[in-house]
C-alpha positions in Angstrom: 12.0 9.1 -14.9 11.9 5.3 -15.6 10.8 2.9 -12.8 14.2 1.0 -12.7 16.1 3.9 -11.5 13.8 5.2 -9.2 13.2 1.7 -7.3 16.9 1.3 -7.4 17.1 4.7 -5.6 14.6 3.4 -3.0 16.2 0.4 -2.5 19.6 2.2 -2.4 18.1 4.2 0.7 16.8 1.2 2.8 20.0 -0.5 2.5 22.2 2.7 3.5 20.1 3.3 6.7 20.5 -0.5 7.7 24.1 -0.8 7.2 25.2 2.5 8.3 23.2 3.1 11.2 24.4 6.7 11.8 22.7 10.3 12.3 24.7 11.6 9.4 23.2 8.9 7.1 19.6 9.4 8.2 20.1 12.8 7.8 21.2 12.4 4.4 18.8 9.8 3.3 16.2 11.8 4.9 17.2 15.0 2.9 17.6 13.4 -0.5 14.0 11.3 -0.2 12.2 14.6 0.8 14.1 16.5 -2.1 12.9 14.0 -4.6 9.6 14.4 -3.4 9.4 18.1 -2.9 11.9 19.4 -5.8 11.7 16.3 -8.1 7.9 15.4 -7.9 6.6 19.0 -7.1 5.0 17.7 -3.6 4.0 20.6 -1.4 5.4 20.3 2.1 2.2 20.3 3.9 1.4 17.1 1.7 4.7 15.5 2.9 3.7 15.7 6.3 0.3 14.4 5.9 1.7 11.3 4.1 4.0 10.6 7.2 1.0 11.3 9.7 -0.4 7.9 9.9 3.1 6.5 10.7 3.6 9.1 13.6 2.2 7.4 16.2 4.5 4.2 15.6 7.3 6.3 15.0 6.8 8.3 18.2 7.0 5.4 20.2 10.0 3.8 18.3 11.7 6.8 19.1 10.8 7.0 22.9 11.6 3.3 23.3 15.3 3.8 21.5 15.8 7.1 23.5 15.5 5.1 26.4 17.2 1.9 26.1 19.7 2.8 23.2 20.2 6.8 23.7 18.7 9.6 21.9 21.2 9.6 18.9 20.5 6.0 18.3 16.9 6.7 18.5 17.1 9.6 15.7 19.3 7.7 13.6 16.7 4.8 13.6 13.4 6.8 13.4 15.2 9.3 11.2 16.2 6.2 8.6 12.6 4.8 8.9 11.3 7.7 7.9 13.6 8.3 4.9 12.5 4.8 3.6 8.8 5.8 3.9 9.4 9.0 1.9 11.4 7.3 -0.7 9.2 4.7 -1.2 6.3 7.2 -1.3 8.2 9.1 -4.0 8.3 6.1 -6.1 4.6 5.3 -5.9 3.7 8.9 -6.3 5.5 9.4 -9.6 4.8 6.0 -11.3 1.2 5.1 -12.5 0.1 1.7 -10.9 0.0 -0.4 -14.3 3.7 0.5 -14.8 4.5 -0.6 -11.0 2.6 -3.9 -11.6 4.5 -4.7 -15.0 7.6 -3.7 -13.0 6.9 -6.2 -10.3 5.8 -9.0 -12.6 9.4 -8.5 -14.4 11.3 -8.7 -11.1 9.4 -11.9 -10.4 10.1 -13.6 -13.5 13.3 -15.3 -12.2 10.8 -17.2 -9.7 9.1 -19.0 -12.5 11.6 -21.9 -12.1 10.2 -22.6 -8.7 6.8 -22.6 -9.9 5.9 -19.1 -9.3 3.5 -16.9 -11.7 4.7 -13.2 -12.0 1.5 -12.5 -13.6 -0.6 -13.8 -10.8 1.7 -12.2 -8.4 1.2 -8.9 -10.0 -2.7 -9.5 -10.1 -2.8 -10.3 -6.6 -1.0 -7.0 -5.7 -3.2 -5.3 -8.2 -6.1 -6.4 -6.2 -4.9 -5.6 -2.6 -4.1 -2.1 -3.9 -7.4 -1.5 -5.1 -9.2 -3.0 -2.2 -7.5 -0.9 0.6 -9.2 2.4 -0.4 -12.4 0.6 -1.1 -12.4 -1.0 2.3 -11.3 2.2 4.4 -14.2 4.1 2.4 -16.6 1.5 3.6 -15.4 1.9 7.3 -15.8 5.5 7.0 -19.7 5.4 5.8 -20.3 2.5 8.4 -18.7 4.7 11.1 -20.6 7.8 10.2 -23.7 5.9 10.0 -23.4 4.4 13.3 -22.6 7.8 14.9 -25.9 9.3 13.3 -27.7 6.7 15.3 -25.8 7.2 18.3 -24.0 3.8 18.3 -20.8 5.0 17.8 -19.3 3.2 21.1 -20.4 0.1 19.9 -17.8 -2.1 18.2 -20.0 -5.0 17.2 -22.1 -2.2 14.8 -18.8 -0.9 13.3 -17.2 -4.3 12.8 -20.4 -6.8 11.6 -21.1 -4.6 8.6 -17.6 -3.9 7.5 -17.0 -8.0 8.1 -20.1 -8.6 5.7 -19.1 -6.1 3.2 -15.5 -7.1 2.7 -16.6 -10.8 2.2 -19.2 -9.6 -0.5 -16.6 -7.4 -2.0 -14.2 -10.4 -2.2 -17.0 -12.7 -3.8 -17.5 -10.2 -6.4 -13.8 -9.7 -7.2 -13.6 -13.4 -7.4 -16.6 -13.6 -9.6 -14.9 -11.1 -12.1 -11.8 -13.0 -12.1 -13.6 -16.4 -12.4 -15.3 -15.1 -15.3 -12.1 -14.2 -17.4 -10.7 -17.6 -16.2 -8.0 -16.1 -14.1 -9.0 -18.3 -11.3 -8.0 -21.4 -13.3 -4.5 -22.9 -12.7 -4.1 -24.0 -16.5 -1.5 -22.5 -19.0 -4.2 -20.8 -20.9 -5.4 -18.8 -18.0 -1.9 -18.0 -16.9 -1.1 -16.9 -20.3 -4.3 -14.5 -20.2 -3.6 -13.2 -16.6 -1.1 -10.4 -17.8 -3.8 -8.9 -20.2 -6.4 -8.7 -17.2 -4.3 -7.5 -14.4 -5.8 -3.9 -14.7 -9.4 -4.5 -16.2 -10.4 -7.8 -14.2 -9.1 -6.3 -11.0 -10.7 -2.8 -11.8 -13.9 -4.8 -12.5 -14.1 -6.6 -9.3 -13.0 -3.3 -7.3 -15.6 -1.0 -8.7 -18.8 -2.5 -7.2 -21.8 -0.3 -6.5 -22.5 2.2 -4.1 -25.5 0.0 -2.9 -23.3 -2.4 -1.7 -21.6 0.0 0.7 -24.8 1.1 1.9 -26.2 -2.2 2.4 -23.6 -2.7 5.3 -24.6 0.3 7.1 -25.9 -0.8 10.6 -29.7 -0.5 11.1 
């Protein structure tokens, strides 16, 4: 499917669970969202469960709080609605190439040109963010493993300091890659070239090398 109907369906799911905060709406939205993933995108149920695992602690805490203060029916409606929104949004991102998503974001932001916004620059920032999260997560895993091998897993300083240093170095490399293509400038020429450089410049900045990560391991 094109991006527009998928994004519209995801937005409709969010609006439905916010406007009609009932268990029935939550169940319908959750069933449709899971169906979109399991049937439409052919995602195995086990993978859907793994997708929700990172959000599970927050959802459990929210469910307990809502159950104690508002009742368990209300808790089910709230948590079920949030889960449906998460699954619906995941269905969009899993079935849409990143570049198509970024182009859609740029088109959506075009009306804001009237107030001085730059849609291409916004899409570029989003692209950098999407590429930075896995890189930093992998860096954290490497640092944690190195600290555990040295018996320093309980030291927060050993884990945090190399991560901060590595993140700053990664940001500098990304900035240099953008500046080399003139994407850090504010003139019209650089802004016109931002659209073509959304994928390439951010990809060069996000690649880095394995030596950068290993250099941040605690000694």
